[in-house]
N, C-alpha and C positions, 0 to 999 in steps of 0.2 A: 550130464553127459560128457563123460570124459574120454571122448573118442575124438580123432583128428577133425570130424566134423562139427565141431563146435561152431555155434552160431550166437553167441554170448555177444552184446554191444557193451564196448568199454570205450569211454570217453578219456582221452589224455589230454592233459594242459599243465600248462607253465605259468601258475600264477605269481604277480609281483614283478618285480622290475628286473631280474635278472634276465641275461640276455644269452645264456649258454643251454643249447637244447639238443646238444648231441647225444646226451644219456637218454633223455625222452626219445630222441628219435631211433635210437637201436632198441628200446625197448617196444617201441610201435611196431619195427619190424621182426622181432623177435614173437610179438603176440598175434600179428599179421600171420606169420608163416605157421603159428602152431593152429590156426583157424579160427582165430577170434575178429568178430568185425570191430575194427578200432577207428573211431572219430579222433582225428587230432586237432586240436584248435590253435595250439602252437603258444608263441612267446606273448608275454605280458599280459596274460587275462586277470580281469577282476574277478573276484568271487562270482558277481551279479553275472557276467557273461558265462561262467562256467555254469551255473545255475540254468540260465536260459539255453543253453548248448545241451544240457542234460534231458532238460523238459521237451526241447524240439527232436532230439535224437532218441528218445525214450531208451536211455543207457540201464543197464544193471548195475553199473559199477563205474568208478571214476578212479582215476591214477593222476596224483599231483605231483610234480616235479619240482622241490625248491632248491636252490642253491645259495640264495642271497642272505639266509639266516633268518627269514620272515616267518618261517613254518610254524612258529607258536601264534602267530596271527591269522595266516592265509588258511592253514587246514580246518581250524575249527570255524571261522568265517563261512567257508564252504559247507562245512556240516549242517551250520545252524540255519544256512540258507534252505538247504534241503529239507530239514525236518519243518521250517515254517510254511514249505510250499507242499507239504503232505508226500515228500519222497524220501521219507527217513530209512526206505527198506533198500536205496541204494548204498551200495557197499563203497566206501571209500578206503584207498591204498595209498601210499606215496613213497617217494624215494628222495635222495639227495644228500645234502651234508646235514644230517642230525646228529646233534651229540647225543650220546647215550643217555646222558641225564632227560633229555626232553622226550624221549621214546616213549615212557611210561605216561606221561602228562598225555600225549597226543593220542596214546591208544585209550585213556579214560575219557578224552574229549570225543571218541568214537572212530578213529581211523583204526581199520583193522588190522594192517600190516604196514609196517615200514621198512624199507631195503636202502642201505648205505652203500655208499660209492664201492665199486669191486663185485658186487653182488653178479652171480651168474645169472642170464637170463634165464636160463632152464629152471632156477629156483622161482622165479617170478611166475613162469608159467605152470610149475607144478602147484603153487600156492593157490591160483586160479582155478586150475582144474579141480583140486580138492574142495575149495570153496563152493564151486558151481555144483559138485557133485553132492555134497552134503545138502545144499540147499534144494536140489532137486529130489533127493530122497526124501527130506523133509516134509515137500510139498506132497509127494505120492502117500503120506501116513494120513 
C-alpha cells in the first residue's frame, strides 16, 4: 500500500540514556504526515519497555534513534527480545550517530536500514513505502 492512505503502525523510541530527541520527533512528524500511524514512546526507553510497547500496540516496525554510542548494544537487544517473543517479523530500522564501521554489523544483527544525521526525511518515508509494498506484494503470492 504505497498510497497516501498508509495505515501501517510504527513504533519510534529513543533507547538508552541520551536525552536528545529532536531528530526522532522530526521523523515522527514526517512519517505521520506521510500517513503512517506512529506511536512515539519517547526518551530513555529500555529494550524491555520497547518490546512491551510493540506488543501492546501491535506494530509492524520499530524505529530506534541512538545518539549516545550505545547502538551496538541497544539495537541487538531489542531485536533479540522481539525474536524471543515471537515478534521476529517486526522490522527494525534505526538512526543516529552510527559510525560506518558499525552499520554492517548492525545489519547482520537484523537491523533492516540505518539512517545517519542529515538524512532527508523523504528518504525514510521512501524506504518504508518500498518495504511495506514489497511485504504486501509477497503476502499476496
